C-alpha positions in Angstrom: -20.8 -38.7 140.6 -23.8 -40.0 138.3 -25.6 -37.5 136.5 -28.6 -35.9 138.3 -31.9 -36.0 136.0 -34.1 -33.7 136.1 -38.1 -34.5 135.5 -39.2 -34.0 131.7 -40.1 -30.6 130.4 -44.1 -30.1 129.9 -44.8 -28.6 126.4 -46.6 -25.5 126.9 -50.3 -25.5 125.6 -53.2 -23.1 125.0 -55.8 -23.3 127.9 -58.3 -25.8 126.9 -61.3 -23.5 127.3 -59.5 -21.1 125.2 -58.6 -23.5 122.4 -61.6 -25.6 122.4 -63.4 -22.5 120.6 -60.5 -21.6 118.0 -58.1 -23.5 115.2 -54.9 -22.1 116.3 -52.1 -24.9 117.3 -53.0 -26.2 120.9 -49.1 -27.1 121.8 -47.0 -23.7 122.0 -43.5 -24.9 121.7 -40.2 -25.2 123.7 -38.5 -21.7 124.4 -34.5 -21.8 123.5 -34.0 -21.8 127.4 -36.6 -24.9 127.7 -35.1 -26.7 125.0 -31.5 -26.4 126.2 -32.4 -27.7 129.5 -34.3 -30.9 127.9 -31.5 -31.8 125.6 -29.0 -31.8 129.2 -31.3 -34.2 130.4 -29.9 -36.8 127.3 -26.8 -38.7 129.0 -25.9 -39.9 125.7 -25.9 -43.8 125.6 -23.4 -45.4 123.7 -25.7 -47.9 122.0 -28.2 -45.3 120.9 -31.3 -47.4 121.5 -33.3 -44.0 120.4 -31.6 -44.4 116.9 -32.9 -48.0 116.6 -36.9 -46.9 117.4 -36.7 -44.2 114.4 -38.0 -45.3 111.0 -35.7 -42.8 109.1 -32.6 -43.3 111.4 -31.8 -39.7 112.9 -28.7 -39.1 114.9 -30.9 -38.7 117.7 -28.1 -38.1 120.2 -26.3 -36.0 117.8 -28.7 -33.6 117.3 -29.9 -33.2 120.9 -26.3 -32.6 121.8 -25.9 -29.4 119.6 -29.0 -27.9 121.1 -28.0 -28.7 124.7 -24.7 -26.7 123.3 -26.7 -24.2 122.3 -25.8 -24.7 118.3 -29.2 -24.6 117.1 -27.6 -24.4 113.5 -26.0 -27.7 113.4 -28.8 -29.1 115.0 -30.9 -28.7 112.2 -28.3 -29.7 109.9 -28.4 -33.1 111.4 -32.1 -33.4 111.4 -32.3 -32.6 108.0 -29.9 -34.9 106.7 -32.0 -37.9 107.5 -35.5 -36.0 108.1 -36.9 -33.6 105.3 -39.8 -32.7 107.3 -38.9 -32.1 111.0 -41.5 -29.8 112.0 -44.3 -32.2 110.9 -42.6 -35.0 112.7 -42.1 -32.9 115.9 -45.8 -32.5 115.7 -47.9 -35.2 115.1 -45.6 -38.4 115.3 -45.9 -41.0 117.9 -42.9 -40.5 119.6 -43.8 -42.5 122.7 -44.1 -45.8 120.8 -41.0 -45.1 118.5 -37.8 -43.3 119.4 -38.8 -42.3 123.1 -40.0 -46.0 123.6 -36.3 -46.8 123.5 -35.0 -44.2 125.7 -32.8 -45.4 128.6 -34.4 -42.6 130.6 -37.8 -43.6 130.4 -38.6 -46.1 133.1 -36.9 -44.1 136.1 -37.2 -40.6 134.7 -39.1 -40.4 131.8 -37.6 -40.3 128.4 -36.0 -37.2 126.8 -38.8 -35.0 124.7 -37.0 -36.1 121.5 -40.3 -34.9 119.2 -40.5 -31.4 121.1 -36.9 -30.9 120.5 -37.2 -32.1 117.0 -40.2 -29.2 116.6 -37.8 -26.5 118.5 -35.2 -27.3 115.9 -37.2 -26.9 113.2 -39.3 -24.2 114.2 -36.2 -22.3 115.2 -34.2 -22.8 111.9 -37.4 -21.5 109.6 -37.2 -18.6 111.7 -33.6 -17.9 111.4 -32.6 -19.3 107.9 -36.0 -19.5 106.2 -36.2 -23.3 106.7 -33.2 -23.9 104.4 -30.6 -25.7 106.4 -27.6 -26.2 104.2 -27.4 -29.9 102.5 -25.5 -31.3 100.1 -26.6 -32.1 96.5 -25.2 -34.3 93.9 -24.5 -33.1 90.3 -27.7 -34.0 87.8 -27.6 -37.6 86.8 -30.1 -36.9 83.8 -32.4 -39.6 85.1 -36.3 -38.3 85.7 -38.4 -40.0 88.2 -42.5 -39.3 88.9 -43.8 -39.5 92.3 -47.6 -40.0 92.6 -48.6 -38.0 95.9 -47.4 -35.8 97.8 -48.1 -36.9 101.6 -45.0 -37.6 103.6 -43.6 -40.7 101.5 -43.8 -38.6 98.5 -42.5 -35.6 99.8 -39.7 -37.5 101.7 -38.3 -39.5 98.5 -38.8 -36.6 96.3 -36.1 -34.8 98.3 -34.3 -37.4 99.1 -33.9 -38.1 95.2 -33.3 -34.4 94.2 -30.4 -34.5 96.4 -29.1 -37.5 94.6 -28.9 -35.6 91.5 -31.9 -37.4 89.9 -35.0 -34.5 88.3 -38.0 -35.4 90.4 -41.8 -34.4 89.7 -44.5 -34.8 92.1 -48.0 -35.2 90.8 -50.8 -34.1 93.3 -54.5 -34.9 92.9 -55.5 -32.0 95.1 -54.5 -28.0 94.4 -52.5 -28.1 97.5 -49.2 -30.3 98.1 -48.9 -32.2 101.1 -51.4 -35.1 101.0 -52.5 -36.3 104.5 -50.9 -33.4 106.2 -53.4 -30.9 104.7 -56.7 -32.5 104.3 -56.5 -34.9 106.9 -54.7 -33.2 110.3 -56.1 -30.3 111.6 -54.9 -26.8 111.9 -54.7 -27.1 115.8 -52.5 -30.0 115.3 -50.6 -29.2 112.5 -50.6 -25.4 111.2 -50.8 -25.6 107.3 -47.9 -22.8 106.8 -45.8 -25.2 108.3 -46.9 -28.1 105.9 -46.1 -25.2 103.4 -42.9 -24.2 104.7 -41.6 -28.0 104.5 -42.9 -28.2 101.0 -41.4 -25.3 100.1 -38.1 -26.8 101.5 -38.2 -29.7 99.1 -38.8 -27.4 96.4 -35.8 -25.5 97.1 -33.8 -28.9 96.5 -35.3 -28.5 92.7 -38.2 -30.7 92.9 -41.3 -29.9 90.7 -44.9 -29.9 91.9 -47.7 -30.3 89.4 -50.8 -30.0 91.4 -54.6 -30.7 90.5 -53.0 -33.9 88.8 -54.9 -37.0 89.1 -52.8 -39.7 87.6 -54.9 -42.3 86.4 -57.0 -39.5 84.6 -54.6 -37.2 83.2 -52.1 -40.2 82.7 -51.4 -44.0 83.5 -48.2 -45.2 85.3 -47.3 -46.8 81.8 -47.6 -43.7 80.2 -45.7 -41.4 82.3 -42.6 -43.8 81.8 -43.1 -44.5 78.1 -44.4 -41.3 76.7 -43.3 -38.8 79.6 -39.6 -40.3 79.9 -39.8 -40.9 83.5 -37.1 -43.4 84.1 -38.8 -44.6 87.6 -42.0 -43.8 89.5 -42.8 -44.0 93.1 -46.5 -44.6 94.0 -47.5 -42.9 97.5 -51.3 -42.1 97.1 -51.9 -43.0 100.9 -55.1 -44.8 102.0 -57.6 -42.2 101.5 -60.7 -44.3 100.7 -63.4 -44.0 103.2 -64.7 -47.0 105.3 -68.3 -47.2 106.6 -70.2 -49.3 109.1 -72.9 -50.8 106.7 -75.6 -50.0 109.2 -79.2 -48.3 108.0 -79.3 -44.6 108.1 -75.7 -44.1 106.9 -77.0 -42.4 103.6 -78.9 -39.5 105.7 -78.1 -36.0 105.3 -75.6 -35.1 108.2 -73.3 -38.2 108.1 -69.9 -37.6 106.9 -66.8 -39.9 106.6 -64.4 -38.5 108.5 -62.0 -38.0 105.1 -65.0 -35.8 104.0 -65.5 -33.9 107.4 -61.6 -33.4 107.9 -61.2 -32.4 103.8 -63.9 -29.6 104.2 -62.2 -28.3 107.3 -58.9 -28.8 106.9 -58.1 -28.2 103.2 -61.1 -26.2 102.1 -61.2 -24.2 105.4 -64.7 -24.7 106.1 -64.6 -23.5 109.6 -63.9 -20.0 108.2 -66.7 -17.5 107.8 -66.0 -16.7 103.8 -65.5 -20.4 103.0 -67.6 -21.5 99.9 -67.5 -24.9 101.2 -70.5 -26.2 103.2 -69.8 -28.3 106.3 -73.2 -28.9 108.5 -72.6 -28.1 112.1 -75.2 -29.6 114.8 -75.8 -28.9 118.3 -74.8 -32.8 119.1 -72.4 -34.1 116.8 -71.4 -38.0 117.2 -67.7 -39.2 115.8 -67.8 -43.1 115.7 -64.0 -44.5 116.3 -61.1 -44.4 119.1 -58.2 -43.8 116.7 -56.3 -40.2 116.0 -58.5 -39.4 113.1 -61.6 -39.8 115.6 -59.8 -37.5 118.2 -59.3 -34.8 115.5 -63.0 -35.1 114.2 -64.4 -34.8 117.3 -62.2 -31.5 118.4 -63.2 -30.2 114.9 -66.7 -30.8 115.8 -66.4 -28.9 119.0 -64.6 -26.1 117.4 -67.1 -25.9 114.8 -69.8 -25.2 117.2 -71.0 -28.1 118.8 -72.3 -27.9 122.2 -71.9 -31.5 122.6 -69.1 -33.4 120.8 -69.2 -37.0 121.6 -67.0 -39.8 120.9 -68.5 -43.3 120.7 -66.3 -46.3 120.8 -67.2 -50.1 120.9 -64.4 -50.7 123.4 -62.9 -49.6 126.5 -60.6 -46.8 126.8 -57.7 -48.9 127.5 -58.3 -50.3 124.2 -58.5 -47.1 122.4 -55.7 -46.8 119.5 -55.4 -43.1 119.7 -52.2 -41.4 121.0 -52.6 -40.7 124.9 -51.8 -37.1 124.3 -54.5 -36.8 122.1 -57.0 -38.5 123.9 -56.2 -36.4 127.3 -56.4 -32.9 124.9 -60.0 -34.3 123.6 -60.9 -34.9 127.2 -59.7 -31.3 128.6 -61.6 -29.7 125.6 -64.6 -31.3 126.6 -65.3 -34.0 124.4 -67.8 -36.3 125.7 -66.6 -40.2 125.4 -69.1 -43.1 125.6 -67.1 -46.2 125.8 -68.5 -49.8 125.4 -71.0 -48.4 123.0 -71.5 -49.5 119.5 -73.9 -47.9 116.7 -76.2 -50.2 115.3 -78.3 -47.8 113.4 -78.9 -44.0 112.4 -81.9 -42.2 112.8 -83.7 -39.7 110.4 -86.6 -37.2 110.3 -89.1 -36.9 107.5 -86.3 -34.6 105.4 -84.0 -37.4 105.6 -81.8 -35.3 108.2 -80.0 -37.0 110.8 -81.8 -36.8 114.2 -80.2 -39.5 116.3 -78.0 -42.6 116.3 -79.1 -45.6 118.2 -76.5 -47.9 120.2 -75.9 -50.9 121.7 -74.1 -51.0 125.1 -71.0 -53.7 125.0 -69.0 -55.8 127.2 -65.6 -57.0 126.5 -65.3 -60.9 125.9 -61.7 -62.5 124.7 -59.2 -61.2 122.8 -59.5 -61.1 118.9 -57.1 -61.2 116.1 -55.7 -57.6 116.8 -54.8 -58.5 120.8 -57.6 -56.8 122.1 -60.2 -57.8 124.0 -63.4 -58.5 121.4 -66.7 -56.3 122.4 -69.7 -58.4 122.7 -73.0 -56.8 122.5 -75.4 -56.5 126.1 -79.1 -57.6 124.7 -81.5 -55.2 125.3 -79.1 -52.4 125.9 -80.5 -50.1 123.1 -80.4 -46.2 123.6 -80.5 -43.2 121.6 -78.3 -40.4 121.3 -80.1 -37.1 119.9 -77.6 -35.7 117.1 -77.6 -33.7 113.9 -74.1 -34.8 112.7 -72.6 -38.4 112.3 -69.2 -38.7 111.6 -67.5 -42.0 110.6 -63.8 -42.6 111.7 -63.2 -45.9 111.5 -60.6 -46.5 109.3 -59.8 -46.1 105.5 -59.1 -48.4 102.8 -56.9 -48.6 99.6 -58.5 -46.1 96.8 -58.6 -48.1 93.6 -58.8 -45.0 91.1 -54.8 -45.5 90.6 -54.1 -49.2 91.4 -56.9 -51.0 89.4 -55.9 -48.9 86.4 -52.3 -50.0 86.4 -52.2 -53.3 84.5 -49.2 -55.6 86.0 -49.5 -54.0 89.6 -49.9 -56.7 92.0 -52.5 -56.1 94.8 -53.3 -58.2 97.5 -57.1 -59.0 99.1 -57.6 -55.4 100.7 -56.4 -53.6 97.2 -53.2 -52.3 98.7 -50.0 -52.6 96.5 -47.4 -55.7 97.1 -44.4 -54.2 97.8 -40.9 -55.3 98.7 -40.9 -53.8 102.2 -37.1 -52.9 102.0 -37.2 -51.3 98.9 -40.5 -50.4 97.9 -40.6 -52.7 94.3 -43.5 -53.9 93.1 -44.5 -56.3 90.6 -43.6 -53.7 87.5 -39.8 -53.1 86.7 -39.0 -49.2 87.7 -42.1 -48.7 90.1 -42.1 -48.6 93.7 -44.6 -48.1 96.3 -44.8 -46.9 99.9 -46.7 -45.7 102.7 -50.3 -46.3 103.7 -51.1 -47.7 99.9 -48.7 -50.5 100.5 -49.0 -50.7 104.5 -52.8 -49.4 105.4 -53.2 -46.4 107.6 -49.9 -45.9 109.3 -47.8 -43.1 111.1 -46.1 -40.2 109.2 -42.8 -41.2 109.9 -43.4 -44.6 109.0 -44.5 -43.1 105.5 -41.3 -41.5 105.5 -39.3 -44.2 106.2 -41.0 -45.7 103.5 -39.9 -43.2 101.1 -36.2 -42.7 102.3 -35.9 -46.6 101.3 -37.6 -46.8 98.0 -35.2 -43.4 97.1 -31.9 -45.7 98.0 -33.7 -48.4 95.8 -34.5 -46.0 93.0 -31.3 -44.5 93.0 -29.3 -48.2 92.9 -32.1 -49.4 89.8 -31.0 -45.9 88.3 -27.1 -46.1 88.6 -27.8 -49.4 86.9 -29.5 -47.9 84.1 -26.7 -45.6 83.9 -24.6 -48.4 82.3 -27.2 -49.3 79.5 -26.2 -47.2 76.2 -28.3 -44.4 75.6 -29.9 -44.1 78.9 -29.1 -41.3 81.4 
């Protein structure tokens, strides 16, 4: 008799009206009973299509079976064999476009909630064993590796190389480790205590973190290798250079890049009453863009006290690149969406403060190079949105601080590092790169996948060096 498949279990959440006024986590997580019931929906496919959709190759059916059997500790061990950051991935990764997309149950019953189960296991393990699943570690090799940047790629490669026996030092420019996980993603989506928990786990593997350490200022990549004795270097500095529209008024007081706005709120805790970091809040606040960062900024603006928090996006709802879940959460919290709308200039008052943003209505034409229909302006459709704050969330680029100062490092025309996608090898022997500084803005798990592949390549490189007299 065929197994009867129950419906997918929803994620419990804070009420939308309550959560839109606080920074506490929106999603509340599965109970143990719900997690077991959801895990039991998995039919344990022989071909494991979900694993093929995972950038780090987690044994998804394996850890889910352990949940179904009630062995949460073994589920955590299986997860952490491939993923050093499961509590983070379970919260912010777009499983609907990766592992869950390939679930055999997807079309007829809805996919197994792989991300929610991953989050459950990580949280359970942290509550019951201080987040330190038993993992194997090899004897010390004598090799030193520098990791520049402590975002998801940097944390992953640091943990992997430490487990392989190498001495790893992570250089982080900010005063807290975590990269985009701490400065870019709001507390209500990813509590910073959870990021710190994952960082502490990597530390427990023997990784050293040097904070407030801007490589390119304190030392060059070449100096790390020649003067400080690092045998290999991994560059995982992300893509944090803000982008603007280059329209009139972008220099007015009250215009932020999403990068600055979210960094002030997330890393510097500007939303707290005693924070020394200023952040401007207006009655009306406009966020320009349609991705996850735009959703984060608009939802943050609402929580900071904006009476009206707008999303202005030049295409239609169907073309928005943000996750469906994040759009639905924003809508439930009262974010006001203005679709097919494009800013043309920002208006200021006599004190150079933002007073409004002038926009044009758009219509969709033929598809462009992205495959989405190109927005075309409608003549004579100009209108003004009265506002005091404008947040530009239209993407980010490669910060040239490190890359331009690294002699011999090949960059593409956009300023990103040219690296082998399978190994992370760059044009400089012993120097590897991965994550957003190579691909441009992508997902947390894709950056982790790049870190994992580079760890394997660096380990192979170092083992070859081990045969060189006087090295290792």
